C-alpha positions as CSV (number, residue, x, y, z in Angstrom):
1,X,112.9,-117.4,-82.4
2,X,110.0,-117.4,-79.9
3,X,109.6,-120.0,-77.1
4,X,106.5,-121.3,-78.9
5,X,108.4,-122.0,-82.1
6,X,109.2,-125.7,-82.7
7,X,111.4,-127.5,-85.1
8,X,111.5,-131.2,-85.8
9,X,114.5,-133.0,-87.4
10,X,114.2,-136.7,-87.9
11,X,117.3,-138.8,-87.7
12,X,117.9,-142.2,-89.4
13,X,116.6,-144.3,-86.5
14,X,113.1,-142.7,-86.7
15,X,112.9,-143.4,-90.4
16,X,114.2,-147.0,-89.9
17,X,111.4,-147.6,-87.4
18,X,109.0,-147.4,-90.4
19,X,110.3,-150.8,-91.5
20,X,110.7,-152.1,-88.0
21,X,109.2,-155.5,-87.0
22,X,107.9,-153.7,-83.9
23,X,104.5,-152.3,-85.0
24,X,104.3,-149.9,-82.0
25,X,107.6,-148.2,-83.1
26,X,106.6,-148.3,-86.8
27,X,103.2,-146.7,-86.0
28,X,104.7,-144.0,-83.8
29,X,107.3,-143.2,-86.3
30,X,104.7,-142.8,-89.0
31,X,102.6,-140.6,-86.7
32,X,105.6,-138.4,-85.9
33,X,106.7,-138.1,-89.5
34,X,103.2,-137.4,-90.7
35,X,103.0,-134.4,-88.4
36,X,105.9,-132.9,-90.4
37,X,109.5,-131.9,-89.9
38,X,112.7,-132.0,-91.9
39,X,115.1,-134.7,-92.9
40,X,118.6,-134.4,-94.4
41,X,119.9,-136.1,-97.5
42,X,122.4,-137.9,-95.3
43,X,119.5,-139.5,-93.3
44,X,117.9,-140.6,-96.6
45,X,121.3,-142.2,-97.7
46,X,121.8,-143.9,-94.3
47,X,118.2,-145.2,-94.4
48,X,118.7,-146.6,-97.9
49,X,122.1,-148.2,-96.9
50,X,120.7,-149.9,-93.8
51,X,117.5,-151.0,-95.5
52,X,119.4,-152.6,-98.4
53,X,122.2,-154.1,-96.4
54,X,120.5,-155.3,-93.2
55,X,116.9,-155.7,-94.4
56,X,117.7,-156.9,-98.0
57,X,115.4,-154.3,-99.5
58,X,115.6,-153.5,-103.2
59,X,115.7,-149.9,-104.4
60,X,112.1,-150.0,-105.5
61,X,111.0,-151.2,-102.0
62,X,113.1,-148.4,-100.4
63,X,111.6,-145.8,-102.7
64,X,108.1,-147.1,-101.9
65,X,108.7,-146.8,-98.1
66,X,110.0,-143.2,-98.5
67,X,107.3,-142.1,-100.9
68,X,104.4,-144.0,-99.2
69,X,105.2,-143.5,-95.6
70,X,107.6,-140.6,-95.3
71,X,106.5,-138.5,-98.3
72,X,105.8,-135.5,-96.0
73,X,109.5,-135.2,-95.4
74,X,110.8,-135.7,-99.0
75,X,109.9,-132.2,-100.1
76,X,112.1,-130.8,-97.4
77,X,115.0,-133.3,-97.7
78,X,118.2,-131.4,-97.7
79,X,116.6,-128.2,-96.3
80,X,117.6,-129.0,-92.7
81,X,120.2,-126.2,-92.7
82,X,117.7,-123.7,-94.1
83,X,114.5,-124.8,-92.3
84,X,112.5,-122.3,-90.4
85,X,110.8,-123.2,-87.1
86,X,107.0,-123.6,-87.1
87,X,104.8,-121.8,-84.6
88,X,103.0,-124.0,-82.3
89,X,99.3,-123.5,-82.5
90,X,97.1,-123.6,-79.4
């Protein structure tokens, strides 16, 4: 791995910020997630658990958040152990 290689892994808190009442945190989380990275299946499960239990979200609402606002991560969910770092451009 070169010093310019970067790797982003998002934990549950970053994904939960998407549904935060704090628009600054929600916007920043969406910006970070939109830039790419990886997420584990465990994080998806934790997000769904907290969103349903503490935020009273239904499964369809949870799915909409993940597909609509975190879709750039879903194709890589579960790949955290196999992810390759990206080269930083610039």
